[in-house]
C-alpha positions in Angstrom: 12.4 16.7 67.9 15.7 18.1 68.3 17.6 18.7 65.3 20.7 16.6 66.6 18.6 13.6 67.0 16.6 13.9 63.4 20.2 14.0 61.9 21.0 10.8 63.6 17.9 9.2 62.5 18.8 10.4 59.3 22.2 9.1 59.0 21.2 5.5 60.3 18.6 5.3 57.9 20.6 6.3 55.1 22.8 3.5 56.5 19.9 1.0 56.9 18.7 1.6 53.1 22.2 1.3 51.8 22.4 -1.9 53.0 19.1 -3.2 51.7 20.0 -1.7 48.4 23.2 -3.1 47.9 22.9 -6.8 49.2 20.9 -7.5 45.9 23.4 -6.1 44.0 26.4 -8.2 42.8 29.0 -9.5 45.6 32.3 -9.1 43.7 34.7 -7.8 45.9 37.5 -6.9 43.1 39.4 -3.6 43.0 36.3 -1.0 42.0 39.0 0.2 39.0 42.0 -0.3 37.4 42.4 3.0 35.9 44.3 6.2 36.8 41.4 7.9 38.8 39.4 6.9 41.5 36.2 8.3 43.1 34.7 7.9 46.6 32.7 9.3 49.2 32.2 8.5 52.8 28.9 10.0 54.7 29.6 9.6 58.7 29.0 10.5 61.9 31.0 10.6 65.3 30.0 11.3 68.8 32.1 12.4 71.5 31.0 12.9 75.2 33.5 15.4 76.0 33.7 17.7 73.1 36.3 20.2 74.4 38.4 17.9 76.3 37.9 18.9 80.0 37.5 17.6 83.5 34.1 19.2 84.4 31.3 21.0 82.7 31.9 18.1 79.6 29.7 18.9 76.5 28.3 16.1 74.4 28.8 16.6 70.6 27.6 14.6 67.3 29.3 15.4 63.9 28.0 14.6 60.5 30.1 15.1 58.0 30.1 13.9 54.3 33.6 13.4 52.5 33.8 12.9 48.7 37.4 12.0 47.5 39.0 12.1 44.1 42.5 10.2 43.2 45.0 10.6 40.6 47.0 7.5 40.5 50.1 7.4 37.9 52.5 4.4 37.6 55.4 3.9 35.4 55.9 0.2 36.1 58.0 0.5 39.3 60.1 3.6 38.8 57.3 5.9 39.3 54.6 5.9 41.4 52.3 9.2 42.3 49.1 9.3 44.2 46.9 13.0 44.5 44.2 13.0 46.6 41.5 15.9 47.0 39.0 15.6 49.9 36.8 18.3 50.8 34.3 17.8 53.6 31.4 19.1 54.8 30.7 18.6 58.6 27.7 19.5 60.7 28.2 20.1 64.3 25.2 19.3 66.8 26.4 21.2 69.6 28.8 23.8 68.5 31.0 25.7 71.0 29.7 29.4 71.1 32.3 32.2 71.3 32.2 32.6 75.2 33.9 29.7 75.8 36.6 29.9 73.4 36.8 29.9 69.6 33.4 29.4 68.2 32.0 27.1 65.8 29.5 27.3 63.1 26.8 24.5 62.8 27.8 23.7 59.2 31.6 24.3 58.1 34.0 23.3 55.1 37.3 21.7 55.6 39.0 19.4 53.5 42.3 18.0 52.8 45.0 17.8 49.5 47.9 15.2 49.4 50.2 14.0 47.5 53.0 11.4 47.5 55.4 10.6 45.0 58.2 7.7 44.4 60.9 7.7 42.1 63.6 5.1 41.1 66.2 7.6 39.9 68.8 4.8 38.3 69.6 1.2 39.8 71.3 2.7 43.0 69.1 5.8 43.9 65.7 6.3 45.1 63.5 9.1 45.9 60.4 9.9 47.6 58.4 12.9 49.0 55.0 13.8 50.0 52.8 16.8 51.3 49.2 17.0 53.1 47.7 20.1 53.8 44.6 20.0 56.2 42.2 22.4 57.2 39.8 21.2 59.8 38.9 21.4 63.8 39.4 17.9 65.0 42.1 17.0 67.8 44.4 15.0 66.4 46.9 12.8 68.8 48.8 11.1 66.4 49.8 14.6 65.1 51.0 15.8 68.7 49.1 15.9 71.5 48.8 19.8 71.3 45.9 19.3 69.1 43.7 17.0 71.7 43.1 20.5 74.0 42.0 22.5 71.2 39.7 21.5 68.9 39.7 25.1 66.9 39.8 25.5 63.3 43.6 25.2 62.1 45.5 24.5 58.9 48.0 21.8 59.3 50.8 20.9 56.7 52.8 17.8 56.9 55.7 17.2 54.3 58.4 14.9 53.9 61.3 13.8 51.7 64.1 11.3 51.3 66.5 9.7 49.0 68.2 6.3 49.3 71.8 5.3 47.6 73.3 2.0 47.4 77.0 2.6 47.7 77.6 -1.0 47.0 75.6 -4.5 47.4 76.1 -4.4 51.3 76.3 -0.7 52.1 73.4 1.7 51.7 72.9 5.3 53.1 69.8 7.3 53.3 68.7 11.2 54.6 65.2 12.1 55.1 63.5 15.2 56.4 60.2 16.2 57.6 58.6 19.5 58.0 55.0 20.4 59.9 53.4 23.5 60.3 50.2 24.1 62.3 48.4 27.6 62.0 45.2 28.6 63.7 42.9 30.9 62.4 41.6 32.3 65.9 44.3 35.3 66.3 44.4 34.8 70.4 44.7 31.0 70.1 47.4 31.6 67.5 49.5 33.7 69.4 50.2 30.9 71.8 49.5 27.6 69.5 50.7 27.8 66.1 53.8 26.0 65.7 56.7 24.5 63.2 58.5 21.1 63.8 61.3 20.3 61.4 63.4 17.1 61.8 66.0 15.7 59.8 68.1 12.3 59.6 71.1 10.8 58.3 71.8 6.9 58.2 74.4 4.4 57.0 73.1 0.6 56.8 75.5 -2.1 56.4 73.5 -5.7 55.2 75.5 -8.6 56.9 73.6 -11.0 55.2 70.6 -13.7 56.6 68.3 -10.8 56.8 70.1 -9.0 59.5 71.3 -5.0 58.8 73.2 -3.2 61.1 72.7 0.9 61.1 74.4 3.9 62.4 72.2 7.6 62.5 72.2 11.0 63.3 69.7 13.4 63.3 68.3 16.8 64.4 65.2 18.6 65.3 63.9 21.8 65.7 60.8 22.9 67.7 59.3 26.7 67.0 56.7 28.4 69.0 57.1 32.1 70.2 54.4 32.6 72.4 53.1 36.2 73.7 55.5 36.0 76.8 58.5 34.3 75.7 60.3 31.9 73.3 59.3 28.7 73.5 61.1 26.9 70.9 63.8 23.9 71.4 66.1 21.8 69.4 67.6 18.4 69.6 70.4 16.6 68.5 70.6 12.7 68.4 73.1 9.9 67.3 72.8 5.9 67.7 73.1 2.8 66.4 70.6 0.0 65.4 69.7 -3.5 64.2 67.2 -4.4 61.7 66.2 -8.3 61.3 64.0 -9.3 58.2 62.5 -12.5 58.8 60.9 -12.1 55.6 59.6 -9.4 53.3 56.5 -9.1 55.5 57.6 -9.8 59.1 60.6 -6.8 60.2 62.0 -6.3 63.6 64.2 -3.1 63.9 65.7 -1.9 67.4 67.7 1.5 68.1 69.7 3.2 71.0 71.5 6.2 71.5 72.1 9.8 72.9 70.3 12.9 72.6 70.8 16.5 73.5 68.7 19.3 73.7 68.7 23.0 74.2 66.1 25.5 75.0 65.6 28.6 72.8 65.2 30.3 76.3 68.9 30.7 77.4 67.7 31.2 80.9 66.7 27.2 80.9 70.0 25.7 79.9 70.0 22.2 78.2 69.0 18.6 79.0 70.5 15.4 78.2 69.0 12.1 77.9 69.2 8.3 76.3 66.8 7.6 73.4 65.6 4.3 71.8 63.1 2.6 70.0 61.7 -0.9 69.0 59.2 -2.2 66.6 57.9 -5.3 65.2 55.5 -5.9 62.4 53.8 -8.3 60.8 52.5 -7.0 57.2 50.0 -8.6 54.7 51.5 -12.1 54.9 48.3 -14.0 56.6 45.0 -13.1 57.9 46.4 -11.3 61.0 48.5 -8.3 60.9 50.3 -6.6 63.8 52.3 -4.2 65.1 53.9 -3.3 68.1 56.7 -0.3 69.1 58.0 1.4 71.9 60.1 4.7 72.0 62.1 6.7 74.7 63.5 10.2 73.9 63.2 14.0 73.9 60.4 15.3 71.9 58.5 18.7 70.7 56.0 19.3 73.8 52.5 18.2 74.0 51.4 20.8 76.3 51.9 24.7 76.1 53.4 26.4 77.2 56.4 24.1 77.9 58.8 23.7 75.2 60.4 19.9 75.6 59.4 16.6 77.2 61.3 13.3 77.5 58.7 10.9 76.2 58.1 6.9 77.0 55.5 5.7 74.1 54.4 2.4 73.5 51.8 1.6 70.5 50.3 -1.4 69.0 47.5 -2.9 66.8 46.1 -6.0 65.4 44.2 -6.4 61.9 42.3 -9.5 61.4 40.3 -10.9 58.4 37.1 -12.4 60.0 36.0 -12.9 56.6 38.3 -12.9 53.8 38.0 -9.7 51.6 34.9 -9.1 53.2 34.8 -8.5 57.2 38.1 -6.8 59.0 38.2 -6.1 62.7 41.0 -3.9 64.2 42.3 -3.5 67.9 44.8 -0.2 68.5 46.4 0.8 71.8 48.5 3.7 72.6 50.1 4.5 76.0 52.4 7.9 76.4 54.0 9.5 79.7 55.6 12.5 79.0 58.0 14.4 81.7 58.3 18.2 81.7 61.1 19.8 83.7 60.9 22.9 85.5 60.7 26.2 83.2 60.5 28.9 85.8 58.5 29.6 89.0 54.8 29.5 86.5 55.7 26.0 85.0 57.1 23.5 87.7 56.8 20.6 85.3 55.3 17.1 85.8 54.2 14.4 83.9 51.9 14.2 81.6 50.2 10.7 80.8 47.8 9.2 78.4 46.3 6.1 77.2 43.7 5.1 74.5 42.2 2.3 72.8 40.2 1.6 70.3 38.2 -1.0 68.2 37.2 -1.0 64.4 35.3 -2.8 62.2 34.9 -2.4 58.1 32.6 -4.6 56.3 32.5 -4.8 52.5 29.5 -5.6 50.9 30.6 -5.4 47.1 33.2 -3.8 45.6 31.5 -0.4 45.8 30.1 -0.3 49.0 31.5 -0.8 52.7 30.4 0.1 55.8 32.7 0.6 59.0 32.4 1.5 62.8 34.6 2.3 65.9 34.8 3.1 69.3 38.0 5.1 71.0 38.3 5.4 74.7 40.9 8.2 76.0 42.4 8.8 79.2 44.7 11.7 79.8 46.1 11.9 83.5 47.9 14.9 84.0 50.1 17.1 86.2 50.9 19.9 83.9 47.3 20.5 82.6 44.0 19.6 82.9 43.2 15.7 83.0 40.0 14.3 81.4 38.5 11.1 80.1 36.8 11.0 76.6 34.5 8.4 74.7 33.9 8.6 71.0 31.9 6.1 68.5 31.7 6.7 64.9 29.9 4.8 62.4 30.0 5.6 58.4 29.1 4.1 54.9 31.6 4.6 52.2 30.9 4.2 48.1 33.9 3.8 45.9 34.2 3.6 41.9 
Protein backbone atom coordinates (compact mmCIF):
# COMPACT_ATOMS: atom_id res chain seq x y z
CA UNK A 1 0.00 0.00 0.00
CA UNK A 2 1.34 3.49 -0.88
CA UNK A 3 2.50 5.65 2.00
CA UNK A 4 0.02 8.48 1.25
CA UNK A 5 -2.85 5.96 1.27
CA UNK A 6 -1.73 4.71 4.67
CA UNK A 7 -1.56 8.25 5.97
CA UNK A 8 -5.06 9.05 4.65
CA UNK A 9 -6.50 5.98 6.37
CA UNK A 10 -4.70 6.98 9.57
CA UNK A 11 -6.25 10.47 9.58
CA UNK A 12 -9.74 9.11 8.88
CA UNK A 13 -9.26 6.49 11.56
CA UNK A 14 -8.17 9.04 14.15
CA UNK A 15 -11.23 11.18 13.34
CA UNK A 16 -13.62 8.25 13.64
CA UNK A 17 -12.10 7.07 16.93
CA UNK A 18 -12.29 10.62 18.24
CA UNK A 19 -16.02 10.78 17.43
CA UNK A 20 -16.63 7.45 19.17
CA UNK A 21 -14.64 8.52 22.23
CA UNK A 22 -16.16 11.95 22.73
CA UNK A 23 -19.73 10.85 21.99
CA UNK A 24 -19.76 9.29 25.43
CA UNK A 25 -18.37 12.37 27.12
CA UNK A 26 -20.35 15.24 28.60
CA UNK A 27 -22.15 17.42 26.06
CA UNK A 28 -21.38 20.79 27.70
CA UNK A 29 -20.68 23.26 24.88
CA UNK A 30 -19.54 26.17 27.03
CA UNK A 31 -16.18 27.91 26.75
CA UNK A 32 -13.22 25.55 27.36
CA UNK A 33 -11.62 27.89 29.90
CA UNK A 34 -12.04 31.32 31.46
CA UNK A 35 -8.35 31.63 32.34
CA UNK A 36 -5.61 33.50 30.47
CA UNK A 37 -4.17 30.37 28.85
CA UNK A 38 -5.78 28.40 26.04
CA UNK A 39 -4.33 25.21 24.60
CA UNK A 40 -5.49 23.51 21.41
CA UNK A 41 -4.31 21.16 18.69
CA UNK A 42 -5.58 20.35 15.21
CA UNK A 43 -4.90 17.25 13.12
CA UNK A 44 -6.00 17.61 9.52
CA UNK A 45 -5.51 16.70 5.91
CA UNK A 46 -5.85 18.72 2.71
CA UNK A 47 -6.03 17.22 -0.78
CA UNK A 48 -5.31 19.27 -3.91
CA UNK A 49 -5.70 18.06 -7.49
CA UNK A 50 -3.26 20.74 -8.74
CA UNK A 51 -0.32 21.06 -6.36
CA UNK A 52 1.57 23.71 -8.34
CA UNK A 53 -1.30 25.68 -9.94
CA UNK A 54 -0.57 24.81 -13.58
CA UNK A 55 -2.72 24.23 -16.66
CA UNK A 56 -1.04 21.02 -17.83
CA UNK A 57 0.93 18.22 -16.16
CA UNK A 58 -1.02 18.58 -12.92
CA UNK A 59 0.17 16.79 -9.80
CA UNK A 60 -2.12 15.63 -6.98
CA UNK A 61 -0.99 16.07 -3.40
CA UNK A 62 -2.23 15.28 0.10
CA UNK A 63 -0.89 17.28 3.05
CA UNK A 64 -1.25 15.91 6.57
CA UNK A 65 -0.56 18.46 9.31
CA UNK A 66 -0.48 18.53 13.09
CA UNK A 67 -0.73 22.02 14.61
CA UNK A 68 -0.63 22.53 18.38
CA UNK A 69 -1.44 26.06 19.56
CA UNK A 70 -0.88 28.04 22.76
CA UNK A 71 -2.73 31.34 23.40
CA UNK A 72 -2.20 33.81 26.21
CA UNK A 73 -4.99 36.34 26.75
CA UNK A 74 -4.63 39.34 29.07
CA UNK A 75 -7.63 41.48 29.98
CA UNK A 76 -7.70 44.68 32.01
CA UNK A 77 -11.46 45.16 31.99
CA UNK A 78 -12.30 46.79 28.67
CA UNK A 79 -9.23 49.04 28.72
CA UNK A 80 -6.51 46.63 27.58
CA UNK A 81 -6.86 43.47 25.49
CA UNK A 82 -3.77 41.42 24.61
CA UNK A 83 -3.69 38.12 22.72
CA UNK A 84 -0.47 36.23 21.98
CA UNK A 85 -0.43 32.93 20.06
CA UNK A 86 2.26 30.44 19.03
CA UNK A 87 1.36 27.77 16.45
CA UNK A 88 4.12 25.34 15.40
CA UNK A 89 3.12 22.88 12.68
CA UNK A 90 4.45 19.63 11.29
CA UNK A 91 3.38 19.00 7.67
CA UNK A 92 3.77 15.83 5.61
CA UNK A 93 3.50 15.91 1.78
CA UNK A 94 2.32 12.79 -0.02
CA UNK A 95 3.81 14.01 -3.30
CA UNK A 96 6.58 16.52 -2.56
CA UNK A 97 7.87 18.54 -5.49
CA UNK A 98 11.35 17.51 -6.56
CA UNK A 99 14.10 19.99 -7.33
CA UNK A 100 13.91 19.38 -11.10
CA UNK A 101 10.51 21.14 -11.33
CA UNK A 102 11.26 24.05 -8.99
CA UNK A 103 12.12 24.57 -5.37
CA UNK A 104 12.10 21.05 -3.97
CA UNK A 105 10.03 19.99 -0.97
CA UNK A 106 10.84 17.54 1.81
CA UNK A 107 8.44 14.75 2.74
CA UNK A 108 8.06 16.25 6.21
CA UNK A 109 8.65 19.89 7.13
CA UNK A 110 8.34 22.08 10.21
CA UNK A 111 6.46 25.36 9.81
CA UNK A 112 4.73 27.73 12.20
CA UNK A 113 3.18 31.07 13.11
CA UNK A 114 3.65 33.51 15.98
CA UNK A 115 1.13 36.33 16.39
CA UNK A 116 0.15 39.10 18.81
CA UNK A 117 -2.76 41.57 18.96
CA UNK A 118 -3.03 44.52 21.37
CA UNK A 119 -5.75 47.11 21.84
CA UNK A 120 -5.58 49.76 24.56
CA UNK A 121 -7.76 52.65 25.70
CA UNK A 122 -5.18 55.34 26.43
CA UNK A 123 -7.81 57.68 27.90
CA UNK A 124 -11.46 58.54 27.43
CA UNK A 125 -10.83 59.86 23.91
CA UNK A 126 -7.87 57.91 22.56
CA UNK A 127 -7.70 54.27 21.44
CA UNK A 128 -4.67 52.40 20.16
CA UNK A 129 -4.26 49.02 18.48
CA UNK A 130 -1.41 47.08 16.94
CA UNK A 131 -0.63 43.55 15.84
CA UNK A 132 1.91 41.38 14.08
CA UNK A 133 1.91 37.86 12.66
CA UNK A 134 5.00 36.05 11.37
CA UNK A 135 4.43 32.86 9.39
CA UNK A 136 6.82 30.36 7.88
CA UNK A 137 5.03 28.06 5.45
CA UNK A 138 4.71 26.95 1.84
CA UNK A 139 0.96 27.29 1.36
CA UNK A 140 -0.50 29.52 -1.36
CA UNK A 141 -2.56 32.34 0.15
CA UNK A 142 -5.04 34.16 -2.07
CA UNK A 143 -6.08 36.51 0.71
CA UNK A 144 -2.50 37.69 1.19
CA UNK A 145 -1.99 38.66 -2.43
CA UNK A 146 -2.35 36.41 -5.44
CA UNK A 147 1.41 36.17 -6.00
CA UNK A 148 1.52 33.27 -3.56
CA UNK A 149 -1.00 31.30 -5.58
CA UNK A 150 1.61 30.55 -8.23
CA UNK A 151 4.56 29.94 -5.94
CA UNK A 152 4.03 27.39 -3.17
CA UNK A 153 7.67 27.62 -2.11
CA UNK A 154 8.87 27.98 1.47
CA UNK A 155 8.65 31.60 2.55
CA UNK A 156 8.40 33.92 5.55
CA UNK A 157 5.38 36.21 5.62
CA UNK A 158 5.26 39.07 8.11
CA UNK A 159 2.02 41.07 8.43
CA UNK A 160 2.07 44.01 10.87
CA UNK A 161 -0.44 46.80 11.51
CA UNK A 162 -1.10 49.67 13.93
CA UNK A 163 -3.78 52.32 14.39
CA UNK A 164 -4.75 55.27 16.57
CA UNK A 165 -8.24 56.80 16.94
CA UNK A 166 -9.02 60.07 18.70
CA UNK A 167 -12.39 61.63 19.59
CA UNK A 168 -12.03 65.35 18.90
CA UNK A 169 -15.53 65.99 20.17
CA UNK A 170 -18.77 64.09 20.70
CA UNK A 171 -19.51 64.18 16.98
CA UNK A 172 -16.06 64.38 15.39
CA UNK A 173 -13.26 61.80 15.47
CA UNK A 174 -10.07 61.16 13.54
CA UNK A 175 -7.78 58.21 13.05
CA UNK A 176 -4.58 57.02 11.43
CA UNK A 177 -3.53 53.49 10.56
CA UNK A 178 -0.63 51.76 8.84
CA UNK A 179 0.16 48.24 7.65
CA UNK A 180 3.35 46.58 6.49
CA UNK A 181 3.76 43.18 4.85
CA UNK A 182 7.01 41.45 4.01
CA UNK A 183 7.58 38.24 2.05
CA UNK A 184 10.93 36.46 1.84
CA UNK A 185 11.51 33.17 0.03
CA UNK A 186 14.15 30.74 1.24
CA UNK A 187 15.15 29.67 -2.29
CA UNK A 188 17.59 32.28 -3.66
CA UNK A 189 16.46 31.87 -7.28
CA UNK A 190 12.82 32.45 -6.38
CA UNK A 191 13.74 35.25 -3.97
CA UNK A 192 15.50 37.23 -6.72
CA UNK A 193 12.13 37.87 -8.38
CA UNK A 194 9.49 37.22 -5.71
CA UNK A 195 10.62 38.88 -2.46
CA UNK A 196 8.43 41.91 -1.81
CA UNK A 197 7.43 44.64 0.66
CA UNK A 198 4.11 46.51 0.81
CA UNK A 199 3.52 49.57 3.02
CA UNK A 200 0.06 51.16 3.42
CA UNK A 201 -1.00 54.24 5.40
CA UNK A 202 -4.31 56.06 5.82
CA UNK A 203 -5.76 58.99 7.78
CA UNK A 204 -9.48 59.75 8.12
CA UNK A 205 -11.86 62.23 9.64
CA UNK A 206 -15.36 61.09 10.66
CA UNK A 207 -18.39 63.27 11.44
CA UNK A 208 -21.29 61.66 13.29
CA UNK A 209 -24.46 63.28 11.94
CA UNK A 210 -26.82 61.32 14.20
CA UNK A 211 -29.29 58.47 13.59
CA UNK A 212 -26.35 56.12 13.05
CA UNK A 213 -25.05 57.96 9.96
CA UNK A 214 -21.37 58.94 9.75
CA UNK A 215 -19.69 60.94 6.98
CA UNK A 216 -15.97 60.40 6.36
CA UNK A 217 -13.07 61.89 4.44
CA UNK A 218 -9.81 60.02 3.95
CA UNK A 219 -6.35 60.22 2.39
CA UNK A 220 -3.92 57.36 1.93
CA UNK A 221 -0.66 56.20 0.40
CA UNK A 222 0.81 52.81 -0.44
CA UNK A 223 4.16 51.61 -1.71
CA UNK A 224 5.07 48.30 -3.33
CA UNK A 225 8.73 47.29 -3.48
CA UNK A 226 10.17 44.46 -5.57
CA UNK A 227 13.56 44.80 -7.19
CA UNK A 228 13.67 41.99 -9.72
CA UNK A 229 16.86 40.85 -11.40
CA UNK A 230 16.12 42.83 -14.58
CA UNK A 231 14.55 46.09 -13.26
CA UNK A 232 12.94 47.89 -10.33
CA UNK A 233 9.33 46.68 -10.36
CA UNK A 234 8.09 48.88 -7.52
CA UNK A 235 5.19 51.34 -7.55
CA UNK A 236 3.46 53.87 -5.28
CA UNK A 237 -0.15 55.07 -5.06
CA UNK A 238 -1.74 58.18 -3.51
CA UNK A 239 -5.48 58.10 -2.68
CA UNK A 240 -8.18 60.48 -1.47
CA UNK A 241 -11.92 60.02 -1.04
CA UNK A 242 -15.12 60.46 0.92
CA UNK A 243 -17.55 57.95 2.38
CA UNK A 244 -20.74 57.31 4.28
CA UNK A 245 -21.27 54.74 7.04
CA UNK A 246 -24.68 53.64 8.29
CA UNK A 247 -24.96 51.79 11.60
CA UNK A 248 -28.40 50.18 11.50
CA UNK A 249 -27.62 48.56 14.86
CA UNK A 250 -24.36 47.46 16.54
CA UNK A 251 -24.39 44.20 14.56
CA UNK A 252 -25.60 45.50 11.18
CA UNK A 253 -23.33 48.03 9.44
CA UNK A 254 -23.05 49.35 5.87
CA UNK A 255 -20.28 51.50 4.38
CA UNK A 256 -19.50 53.04 0.98
CA UNK A 257 -16.43 55.05 -0.14
CA UNK A 258 -15.47 56.75 -3.41
CA UNK A 259 -12.40 58.69 -4.48
CA UNK A 260 -9.46 59.07 -6.83
CA UNK A 261 -5.99 57.51 -7.07
CA UNK A 262 -2.70 58.42 -8.71
CA UNK A 263 -0.06 55.74 -9.25
CA UNK A 264 3.63 56.05 -10.13
CA UNK A 265 5.97 53.34 -11.40
CA UNK A 266 9.47 53.14 -9.91
CA UNK A 267 10.66 52.61 -13.48
CA UNK A 268 10.77 56.17 -14.85
CA UNK A 269 10.23 54.89 -18.41
CA UNK A 270 6.65 53.80 -17.57
CA UNK A 271 5.15 57.14 -16.50
CA UNK A 272 2.05 57.17 -14.26
CA UNK A 273 -1.53 55.86 -14.02
CA UNK A 274 -4.74 57.48 -12.68
CA UNK A 275 -8.04 55.84 -11.76
CA UNK A 276 -11.18 56.36 -9.70
CA UNK A 277 -11.51 54.06 -6.72
CA UNK A 278 -14.29 52.96 -4.42
CA UNK A 279 -15.54 50.29 -2.07
CA UNK A 280 -18.79 49.16 -0.48
CA UNK A 281 -19.53 46.62 2.24
CA UNK A 282 -22.47 45.37 4.26
CA UNK A 283 -22.03 43.24 7.37
CA UNK A 284 -24.46 41.43 9.66
CA UNK A 285 -22.54 40.10 12.65
CA UNK A 286 -23.52 37.89 15.61
CA UNK A 287 -27.06 39.21 15.99
CA UNK A 288 -28.78 36.06 14.72
CA UNK A 289 -28.25 32.47 13.67
CA UNK A 290 -27.34 33.73 10.18
CA UNK A 291 -24.49 36.17 9.59
CA UNK A 292 -23.37 37.53 6.25
CA UNK A 293 -20.85 39.90 4.74
CA UNK A 294 -20.61 41.23 1.19
CA UNK A 295 -18.21 43.74 -0.29
CA UNK A 296 -16.89 45.17 -3.53
CA UNK A 297 -13.93 47.39 -4.43
CA UNK A 298 -12.23 48.99 -7.42
CA UNK A 299 -8.89 50.76 -7.67
CA UNK A 300 -5.11 50.52 -7.96
CA UNK A 301 -3.42 47.66 -6.09
CA UNK A 302 -0.05 45.95 -5.81
CA UNK A 303 0.39 43.32 -8.57
CA UNK A 304 -0.63 39.69 -8.26
CA UNK A 305 1.32 38.72 -11.40
CA UNK A 306 5.08 38.90 -11.71
CA UNK A 307 6.91 40.75 -13.15
CA UNK A 308 4.30 43.55 -13.41
CA UNK A 309 4.37 46.57 -11.07
CA UNK A 310 0.73 47.62 -10.54
CA UNK A 311 -2.82 46.57 -11.41
CA UNK A 312 -6.29 48.10 -11.65
CA UNK A 313 -8.52 45.59 -9.90
CA UNK A 314 -12.22 44.97 -9.49
CA UNK A 315 -13.03 42.65 -6.58
CA UNK A 316 -16.23 41.23 -5.12
CA UNK A 317 -16.44 38.95 -2.09
CA UNK A 318 -19.14 37.58 0.16
CA UNK A 319 -19.96 34.93 2.70
CA UNK A 320 -22.76 33.50 4.82
CA UNK A 321 -22.45 31.69 8.16
CA UNK A 322 -25.46 29.79 9.47
CA UNK A 323 -25.94 27.95 12.75
CA UNK A 324 -27.79 24.81 11.69
CA UNK A 325 -27.75 23.63 15.30
CA UNK A 326 -27.21 26.36 17.87
CA UNK A 327 -23.70 26.24 19.42
CA UNK A 328 -23.06 22.89 17.72
CA UNK A 329 -23.17 22.86 13.90
CA UNK A 330 -22.20 25.82 11.70
CA UNK A 331 -22.07 25.88 7.89
CA UNK A 332 -20.30 28.63 5.90
CA UNK A 333 -20.37 29.51 2.20
CA UNK A 334 -17.82 31.96 0.78
CA UNK A 335 -17.01 33.37 -2.63
CA UNK A 336 -14.52 35.73 -4.28
CA UNK A 337 -14.20 37.29 -7.72
CA UNK A 338 -11.27 39.38 -8.82
CA UNK A 339 -10.38 40.92 -12.16
CA UNK A 340 -7.03 42.67 -12.44
CA UNK A 341 -6.01 44.68 -15.48
CA UNK A 342 -2.32 45.22 -16.23
CA UNK A 343 -1.10 47.95 -18.54
CA UNK A 344 1.75 47.30 -20.93
CA UNK A 345 5.16 47.64 -19.26
CA UNK A 346 7.26 47.17 -22.39
CA UNK A 347 7.49 44.80 -25.34
CA UNK A 348 8.05 41.76 -23.12
CA UNK A 349 5.09 42.67 -20.88
CA UNK A 350 2.15 43.56 -23.16
CA UNK A 351 -0.42 43.59 -20.34
CA UNK A 352 -3.88 42.03 -20.17
CA UNK A 353 -6.49 40.75 -17.72
CA UNK A 354 -6.06 38.32 -14.83
CA UNK A 355 -9.38 36.91 -13.56
CA UNK A 356 -10.03 34.72 -10.52
CA UNK A 357 -13.14 32.98 -9.18
CA UNK A 358 -13.06 31.12 -5.88
CA UNK A 359 -15.97 29.49 -4.04
CA UNK A 360 -15.94 27.36 -0.92
CA UNK A 361 -18.15 25.66 1.61
CA UNK A 362 -17.15 24.69 5.15
CA UNK A 363 -18.78 22.99 8.10
CA UNK A 364 -17.83 22.75 11.77
CA UNK A 365 -19.43 20.43 14.32
CA UNK A 366 -18.77 20.84 18.04
CA UNK A 367 -19.01 17.50 19.79
CA UNK A 368 -18.59 19.08 23.24
CA UNK A 369 -16.63 21.88 24.88
CA UNK A 370 -13.31 20.24 23.99
CA UNK A 371 -13.67 18.49 20.64
CA UNK A 372 -14.80 19.67 17.22
CA UNK A 373 -14.71 18.38 13.65
CA UNK A 374 -14.42 20.48 10.49
CA UNK A 375 -14.38 19.92 6.75
CA UNK A 376 -14.33 22.12 3.67
CA UNK A 377 -14.18 22.26 -0.12
CA UNK A 378 -12.65 25.05 -2.26
CA UNK A 379 -12.76 25.59 -6.02
CA UNK A 380 -10.39 28.01 -7.79
CA UNK A 381 -10.47 29.10 -11.45
CA UNK A 382 -7.78 31.47 -12.75
CA UNK A 383 -8.33 32.73 -16.30
CA UNK A 384 -5.46 34.96 -17.34
CA UNK A 385 -3.91 36.73 -20.32
CA UNK A 386 -0.70 37.54 -18.44
CA UNK A 387 0.21 34.16 -16.93
CA UNK A 388 -0.74 30.49 -17.08
CA UNK A 389 -4.42 29.81 -16.36
CA UNK A 390 -5.43 26.91 -14.15
CA UNK A 391 -8.24 25.25 -12.21
CA UNK A 392 -7.83 23.69 -8.77
CA UNK A 393 -10.02 21.73 -6.33
CA UNK A 394 -9.13 21.34 -2.66
CA UNK A 395 -10.75 19.28 0.10
CA UNK A 396 -9.75 19.42 3.77
CA UNK A 397 -10.87 17.65 6.95
CA UNK A 398 -9.70 18.01 10.52
CA UNK A 399 -10.31 17.32 14.18
CA UNK A 400 -9.54 19.89 16.90
CA UNK A 401 -9.14 19.65 20.65
CA UNK A 402 -9.34 22.80 22.77
CA UNK A 403 -8.63 23.09 26.50
